[in-house]
PLY file of the C-alpha trace (Angstrom):
ply
format ascii 1.0
element vertex 450
property float x
property float y
property float z
element edge 449
property int vertex1
property int vertex2
end_header
-53.33 -17.86 -18.50
-51.15 -14.73 -18.44
-50.83 -15.06 -14.65
-49.68 -18.67 -14.95
-47.14 -17.65 -17.61
-45.75 -14.88 -15.36
-45.43 -17.31 -12.44
-43.60 -19.76 -14.69
-41.19 -17.04 -15.87
-40.48 -15.86 -12.31
-39.96 -19.42 -11.13
-37.59 -20.02 -14.03
-35.58 -16.90 -13.16
-35.38 -17.96 -9.52
-34.18 -21.44 -10.41
-31.66 -19.97 -12.85
-30.32 -17.64 -10.14
-30.06 -20.53 -7.69
-28.20 -22.61 -10.26
-25.76 -19.75 -10.90
-25.19 -19.29 -7.17
-24.50 -23.00 -6.79
-22.12 -22.90 -9.76
-20.32 -19.86 -8.28
-20.00 -21.56 -4.91
-18.47 -24.68 -6.43
-15.97 -22.69 -8.50
-14.93 -20.55 -5.52
-14.27 -23.75 -3.59
-11.97 -24.85 -6.43
-10.18 -21.50 -6.26
-9.40 -21.91 -2.57
-8.41 -25.55 -3.00
-5.98 -24.56 -5.76
-4.49 -21.71 -3.73
-3.95 -23.82 -0.62
-2.46 -26.86 -2.34
-0.50 -25.56 -5.34
0.59 -21.95 -4.95
3.70 -20.11 -6.15
3.16 -16.83 -4.32
5.12 -17.63 -1.15
8.42 -18.73 -2.78
8.16 -15.85 -5.25
7.80 -13.42 -2.34
10.80 -15.05 -0.68
12.95 -14.41 -3.77
11.66 -10.84 -4.07
12.54 -10.11 -0.43
15.71 -12.15 0.09
17.38 -12.18 -3.32
16.38 -8.68 -4.41
15.44 -6.91 -1.18
14.76 -3.14 -0.99
13.17 -1.80 -4.17
12.84 1.96 -3.87
12.04 3.68 -7.17
15.13 4.46 -9.22
17.29 1.87 -7.46
19.00 -1.25 -8.80
16.65 -3.31 -6.62
13.60 -1.81 -8.34
15.02 -2.61 -11.77
15.85 -6.17 -10.71
12.32 -6.63 -9.34
10.79 -5.52 -12.65
12.85 -8.07 -14.57
12.11 -10.83 -12.04
8.33 -10.34 -12.04
8.30 -10.10 -15.84
10.11 -13.45 -16.01
7.77 -15.00 -13.43
4.68 -14.06 -15.41
6.18 -15.14 -18.71
6.80 -18.58 -17.18
3.03 -18.92 -16.66
2.40 -18.17 -20.34
-0.35 -15.65 -19.78
-1.93 -14.27 -22.96
0.40 -11.30 -22.78
3.16 -10.01 -20.47
4.48 -6.51 -21.03
6.11 -3.47 -19.44
4.91 0.14 -19.30
7.59 2.81 -19.13
7.36 5.55 -16.51
9.83 8.10 -15.18
10.19 7.88 -11.39
11.89 9.86 -8.61
15.32 8.71 -7.44
15.88 9.61 -3.79
18.90 8.16 -1.97
18.96 7.83 1.82
22.73 7.84 2.23
24.71 6.07 4.93
24.34 8.56 7.78
21.35 9.13 10.04
22.41 10.29 13.48
20.22 11.69 16.25
22.10 12.10 19.54
21.27 13.90 22.78
24.17 16.30 23.34
24.81 15.81 27.05
24.09 12.10 27.64
25.29 11.09 24.16
22.25 8.79 23.89
21.67 7.82 20.28
18.05 7.57 19.14
17.01 4.95 16.60
16.12 7.08 13.60
15.75 7.09 9.83
15.37 9.92 7.36
11.92 10.53 5.90
11.59 9.81 2.19
12.32 12.93 0.17
14.15 14.72 2.96
17.25 16.74 2.18
20.44 16.02 4.07
21.84 18.29 6.71
23.63 18.63 10.05
22.29 20.67 12.96
22.66 20.98 16.72
19.81 22.66 18.53
17.33 22.57 21.38
14.21 20.52 20.87
10.58 21.57 21.22
7.72 19.07 21.41
4.32 19.49 19.75
1.35 17.16 19.42
-0.25 18.65 16.31
0.70 20.80 13.36
-1.77 23.40 14.60
0.34 23.79 17.75
3.01 25.46 15.63
0.71 28.38 14.88
0.07 28.89 18.59
3.78 28.78 19.48
4.92 31.04 16.65
8.37 32.01 15.43
9.54 33.32 18.81
9.44 29.84 20.41
10.29 27.70 17.36
13.06 29.55 15.49
16.41 27.78 15.62
15.00 24.61 17.22
14.29 21.02 16.24
10.54 20.35 16.27
9.50 16.95 17.64
6.03 15.80 16.52
5.03 13.28 19.19
1.36 12.50 18.52
0.86 8.70 18.64
-1.53 6.68 16.53
-4.94 6.45 18.21
-5.18 2.91 19.68
-8.96 2.97 20.07
-9.54 2.59 16.33
-10.32 -1.04 15.52
-9.51 -0.41 11.84
-5.90 0.66 12.21
-5.77 2.55 8.90
-8.05 5.11 10.55
-5.40 5.55 13.25
-2.73 5.99 10.58
-4.80 8.57 8.72
-5.30 10.47 11.97
-1.64 11.29 12.49
0.27 10.91 9.21
-0.10 14.64 8.47
2.70 15.43 10.94
5.07 13.25 8.90
3.95 14.48 5.48
3.51 18.22 6.06
5.28 18.77 9.39
8.75 19.74 8.10
7.61 22.67 5.98
5.10 23.83 8.59
7.92 23.88 11.14
10.31 25.58 8.71
7.73 28.34 8.27
8.49 29.40 11.86
12.26 28.98 11.61
12.78 25.39 12.77
16.10 23.86 11.66
14.95 20.20 11.55
12.06 17.92 12.55
11.68 14.55 14.24
8.43 12.59 14.19
7.21 9.64 16.25
7.04 6.61 13.94
3.63 5.62 12.60
3.36 2.43 14.66
0.80 1.26 17.23
3.23 -0.79 19.29
6.35 0.34 21.14
9.52 -1.05 19.64
12.96 -0.02 18.45
12.24 0.20 14.72
12.01 3.66 13.13
9.45 3.84 10.30
10.15 5.97 7.25
7.58 7.32 4.78
7.12 10.18 2.37
7.16 13.85 3.25
6.73 16.87 0.97
8.42 20.24 0.99
6.48 23.45 0.45
8.46 25.65 -1.96
7.64 28.71 0.16
9.85 27.59 3.04
13.39 26.24 3.63
14.01 22.50 3.08
15.04 21.29 6.52
16.15 17.71 7.43
13.35 15.43 8.64
13.65 12.09 10.43
11.43 9.55 12.19
12.41 8.01 15.51
11.23 4.70 16.97
8.19 4.66 19.23
10.35 3.52 22.18
12.66 6.51 21.73
9.71 8.85 21.18
8.18 7.83 24.50
11.57 8.24 26.22
12.08 11.65 24.62
8.68 12.96 25.71
9.46 11.95 29.29
12.90 13.64 29.18
11.47 16.89 27.80
9.09 17.04 30.76
12.14 16.90 33.05
14.32 19.27 31.03
12.80 21.63 28.48
16.29 22.68 27.31
17.39 19.34 25.88
19.73 19.72 22.92
20.28 17.25 20.06
22.71 16.73 17.22
20.95 15.59 14.03
22.71 14.58 10.84
21.63 12.96 7.54
23.23 12.89 4.10
20.32 11.89 1.84
19.82 13.50 -1.56
17.56 13.54 -4.60
18.99 12.49 -7.97
17.48 13.05 -11.45
14.37 11.04 -12.37
15.00 7.50 -13.62
13.27 5.30 -16.20
11.33 2.41 -14.65
8.32 0.23 -15.48
4.99 -1.19 -14.47
4.87 -4.96 -15.03
1.64 -6.41 -16.45
0.35 -9.91 -17.11
-2.94 -10.43 -18.98
-5.53 -13.13 -19.60
-7.42 -12.10 -22.73
-11.20 -11.92 -22.53
-13.23 -14.31 -24.64
-16.26 -12.04 -25.11
-15.18 -8.46 -24.36
-11.37 -8.34 -24.73
-11.16 -4.54 -24.59
-12.99 -4.34 -21.27
-10.70 -4.92 -18.31
-10.72 -6.09 -14.73
-7.36 -5.50 -13.06
-5.81 -6.57 -9.79
-2.54 -5.17 -8.51
-0.05 -4.08 -5.89
3.05 -1.89 -5.94
6.44 -3.38 -6.70
8.53 -0.61 -5.15
9.34 -0.71 -1.44
11.24 1.50 0.98
14.98 0.95 1.22
15.14 0.23 4.96
13.35 -3.14 4.78
12.42 -5.97 2.43
8.95 -4.71 1.53
7.32 -8.05 2.34
3.92 -6.84 3.54
4.26 -3.43 1.82
3.79 -4.42 -0.89
5.51 -7.56 -2.06
2.52 -9.49 -0.74
0.07 -7.53 -2.89
2.17 -8.12 -6.02
2.55 -11.87 -5.60
-1.12 -12.23 -4.63
-2.17 -10.38 -7.79
0.03 -12.64 -9.90
-1.27 -15.72 -8.07
-4.90 -14.69 -8.58
-4.42 -14.87 -12.37
-2.37 -18.04 -12.09
-5.14 -19.76 -10.10
-7.77 -18.91 -12.69
-5.54 -20.07 -15.52
-4.68 -23.34 -13.72
-8.41 -24.03 -13.31
-8.94 -23.56 -17.04
-11.11 -20.50 -16.54
-11.91 -18.51 -19.69
-12.71 -14.95 -18.64
-15.37 -12.94 -20.44
-13.40 -9.71 -19.96
-9.64 -9.29 -20.13
-8.02 -9.66 -16.71
-4.70 -8.10 -15.74
-2.29 -8.39 -12.84
-0.46 -5.07 -12.54
2.73 -4.51 -10.54
2.78 -0.71 -10.18
6.03 1.20 -9.75
6.56 4.18 -7.41
3.56 4.09 -5.09
5.68 4.98 -2.08
7.06 8.33 -3.18
5.25 9.57 -6.25
2.47 7.34 -7.65
4.03 7.69 -11.09
3.20 4.10 -12.09
-0.48 4.35 -11.20
-0.84 7.67 -12.98
0.96 6.37 -16.06
-1.23 3.26 -16.21
-4.39 5.41 -16.18
-2.98 7.76 -18.84
-2.25 4.86 -21.17
-5.64 3.27 -20.49
-7.28 6.51 -21.67
-5.07 6.96 -24.73
-5.56 3.32 -25.82
-9.31 3.60 -25.16
-9.25 0.64 -22.78
-12.40 0.46 -20.70
-11.64 -0.57 -17.12
-14.73 -1.89 -15.36
-13.17 -2.84 -12.03
-9.78 -2.41 -10.35
-8.76 -4.27 -7.19
-5.72 -3.27 -5.15
-3.90 -5.24 -2.45
-1.77 -2.85 -0.38
-2.66 -3.60 3.24
-0.33 -6.51 3.91
-0.44 -10.27 3.50
-2.57 -11.04 6.54
-5.78 -13.07 6.86
-8.40 -11.81 4.36
-11.39 -10.04 5.90
-13.23 -8.33 3.05
-13.34 -5.79 0.24
-14.04 -2.05 0.37
-15.74 -0.36 -2.59
-14.73 3.20 -3.46
-17.97 4.62 -4.85
-20.36 7.41 -3.92
-23.25 5.32 -5.27
-24.78 3.20 -2.48
-26.19 0.80 -5.10
-22.66 0.03 -6.36
-21.39 -0.59 -2.84
-24.39 -2.82 -2.11
-23.90 -4.70 -5.37
-20.33 -5.69 -4.46
-21.55 -6.43 -0.94
-23.90 -9.06 -2.35
-20.87 -11.34 -2.78
-20.53 -11.62 0.97
-22.77 -14.70 1.12
-20.47 -16.57 -1.28
-17.23 -15.50 0.44
-18.27 -15.57 4.10
-17.55 -19.32 4.42
-13.89 -18.36 3.93
-13.93 -15.69 6.65
-14.43 -12.85 4.18
-17.24 -10.72 5.58
-16.24 -7.04 5.73
-17.94 -5.34 2.76
-18.58 -1.61 2.84
-17.72 1.74 1.31
-14.02 2.52 1.64
-10.79 3.31 -0.16
-9.75 1.23 -3.14
-6.04 2.05 -3.26
-3.60 4.76 -4.27
-2.40 3.13 -7.49
-5.85 2.41 -8.92
-7.37 5.71 -7.81
-6.40 7.54 -11.07
-8.70 5.13 -12.97
-11.77 6.53 -11.19
-12.03 9.43 -13.62
-12.97 7.00 -16.43
-15.70 5.49 -14.26
-13.80 2.45 -13.01
-15.15 0.92 -9.81
-12.17 0.68 -7.46
-12.10 -2.03 -4.78
-9.62 -2.42 -1.95
-8.70 -5.89 -0.68
-8.90 -5.79 3.13
-6.88 -8.21 5.28
-6.81 -8.12 9.06
-5.02 -4.88 9.97
-4.00 -5.33 13.60
-0.31 -6.11 12.92
0.18 -4.17 9.70
1.69 -1.01 11.20
4.22 -3.03 13.18
5.86 -3.62 9.79
4.87 -0.66 7.62
7.90 1.28 6.24
10.31 -0.33 8.71
13.21 -2.79 8.81
10.72 -5.16 10.52
8.87 -5.61 7.20
10.71 -8.78 6.23
9.76 -12.09 4.64
9.90 -13.96 7.95
6.84 -12.03 9.14
4.57 -13.22 6.32
2.47 -16.32 7.01
2.30 -18.66 4.01
-1.31 -19.74 4.57
-2.56 -16.20 5.12
-0.82 -15.06 1.95
-2.42 -17.87 -0.06
-5.87 -17.21 1.40
-5.55 -13.60 0.28
-4.63 -14.64 -3.25
-7.66 -16.95 -3.34
-9.94 -14.19 -2.07
-8.76 -11.88 -4.85
-9.14 -14.60 -7.50
-12.69 -15.26 -6.26
-13.57 -11.58 -6.47
-12.18 -11.35 -10.01
-14.28 -14.37 -11.01
-17.48 -12.91 -9.52
-16.94 -9.53 -11.16
-16.20 -11.17 -14.49
-19.49 -13.08 -14.29
-21.62 -9.94 -13.91
0 1
1 2
2 3
3 4
4 5
5 6
6 7
7 8
8 9
9 10
10 11
11 12
12 13
13 14
14 15
15 16
16 17
17 18
18 19
19 20
20 21
21 22
22 23
23 24
24 25
25 26
26 27
27 28
28 29
29 30
30 31
31 32
32 33
33 34
34 35
35 36
36 37
37 38
38 39
39 40
40 41
41 42
42 43
43 44
44 45
45 46
46 47
47 48
48 49
49 50
50 51
51 52
52 53
53 54
54 55
55 56
56 57
57 58
58 59
59 60
60 61
61 62
62 63
63 64
64 65
65 66
66 67
67 68
68 69
69 70
70 71
71 72
72 73
73 74
74 75
75 76
76 77
77 78
78 79
79 80
80 81
81 82
82 83
83 84
84 85
85 86
86 87
87 88
88 89
89 90
90 91
91 92
92 93
93 94
94 95
95 96
96 97
97 98
98 99
99 100
100 101
101 102
102 103
103 104
104 105
105 106
106 107
107 108
108 109
109 110
110 111
111 112
112 113
113 114
114 115
115 116
116 117
117 118
118 119
119 120
120 121
121 122
122 123
123 124
124 125
125 126
126 127
127 128
128 129
129 130
130 131
131 132
132 133
133 134
134 135
135 136
136 137
137 138
138 139
139 140
140 141
141 142
142 143
143 144
144 145
145 146
146 147
147 148
148 149
149 150
150 151
151 152
152 153
153 154
154 155
155 156
156 157
157 158
158 159
159 160
160 161
161 162
162 163
163 164
164 165
165 166
166 167
167 168
168 169
169 170
170 171
171 172
172 173
173 174
174 175
175 176
176 177
177 178
178 179
179 180
180 181
181 182
182 183
183 184
184 185
185 186
186 187
187 188
188 189
189 190
190 191
191 192
192 193
193 194
194 195
195 196
196 197
197 198
198 199
199 200
200 201
201 202
202 203
203 204
204 205
205 206
206 207
207 208
208 209
209 210
210 211
211 212
212 213
213 214
214 215
215 216
216 217
217 218
218 219
219 220
220 221
221 222
222 223
223 224
224 225
225 226
226 227
227 228
228 229
229 230
230 231
231 232
232 233
233 234
234 235
235 236
236 237
237 238
238 239
239 240
240 241
241 242
242 243
243 244
244 245
245 246
246 247
247 248
248 249
249 250
250 251
251 252
252 253
253 254
254 255
255 256
256 257
257 258
258 259
259 260
260 261
261 262
262 263
263 264
264 265
265 266
266 267
267 268
268 269
269 270
270 271
271 272
272 273
273 274
274 275
275 276
276 277
277 278
278 279
279 280
280 281
281 282
282 283
283 284
284 285
285 286
286 287
287 288
288 289
289 290
290 291
291 292
292 293
293 294
294 295
295 296
296 297
297 298
298 299
299 300
300 301
301 302
302 303
303 304
304 305
305 306
306 307
307 308
308 309
309 310
310 311
311 312
312 313
313 314
314 315
315 316
316 317
317 318
318 319
319 320
320 321
321 322
322 323
323 324
324 325
325 326
326 327
327 328
328 329
329 330
330 331
331 332
332 333
333 334
334 335
335 336
336 337
337 338
338 339
339 340
340 341
341 342
342 343
343 344
344 345
345 346
346 347
347 348
348 349
349 350
350 351
351 352
352 353
353 354
354 355
355 356
356 357
357 358
358 359
359 360
360 361
361 362
362 363
363 364
364 365
365 366
366 367
367 368
368 369
369 370
370 371
371 372
372 373
373 374
374 375
375 376
376 377
377 378
378 379
379 380
380 381
381 382
382 383
383 384
384 385
385 386
386 387
387 388
388 389
389 390
390 391
391 392
392 393
393 394
394 395
395 396
396 397
397 398
398 399
399 400
400 401
401 402
402 403
403 404
404 405
405 406
406 407
407 408
408 409
409 410
410 411
411 412
412 413
413 414
414 415
415 416
416 417
417 418
418 419
419 420
420 421
421 422
422 423
423 424
424 425
425 426
426 427
427 428
428 429
429 430
430 431
431 432
432 433
433 434
434 435
435 436
436 437
437 438
438 439
439 440
440 441
441 442
442 443
443 444
444 445
445 446
446 447
447 448
448 449
């Protein structure tokens, strides 16, 4: 009798699980239908890029973007829309960035690195592949010269973020390492897998132990040309000039929209991207796409009449590019308000076709648990589930035990656009953007059902 009762219980649990899976599948289908037939994310991104444009922290564009996204979310009548104050850096590029070979007068396509001081120098150039090469060369060979970091991104990596991680140190730390040995400026090959004429900016950091020398990036086409010229003439001389500067910190805001939970309103699932973008482009893929997808994910669920168990937030973080002040401030306030964040999803890899979700956890059981959703999402081309980075803005939440998840689109074209003038609205595909929003909404739904 006991055996028959156990069999009946197990059979009941199995049938219940199958019913839930069927229910989940049907609702996910509704999510994708909604996203592909009635979405606002593409026109909102167009306004963000074309009417507002560059949105570097501290700028007028950043302030306009905060107001615009606040208005957009208020139009949807989410349970709550609010701003979080945060002080952010205010770096200004200035109007001059000149890199010219002294004899031929060839101008290289260049842009100052974010955070660089301005300056004007004329000096011989010395090429290195790695930061470690500076130690081998020493002060005798580097002093008084411009250091050119020429290491390209490794093309053999299928996941292009691995290629980026493999060479971004020369941009970030290269200037101070070169200044240690007396260099007067640095140039770095842009972080880009293809050869084109667009220089790519990005953050760098000065070490207080060494002089603050000007630092610029040059396009991959010019970097390849320069390497070839140095092989012919090791005494090449360049004029380099920038007039960027750092102003006092400025008040800015994170923008947050919330759907209140019906069962556990003080437990949160958040989805977000960063609203700031470098000043030399429109910030379409980095990260306007992530912001409008996060907004759209909540909008989809609300349009479908979904009543979440936990509170769900779309967060537009400020200052990811050159300080992470918004992400840090969000985590600080979450702690002080005793808000328990169960999951955080970040979209900051562009608005391309969705491929999967990476889970940032040292616990294999947690990674496997999120990976169990693959069967429900694979019909939509979403199949890449593994351990990986969640995202810079949500990373500060990890200390309270939040499981951080990174939305992963196809990455093959991302670094064509990243931190460059080429990152414009015209290079975002409407359908891919909407599919990404649907993927994020589906993941929120599945996490909320746990």
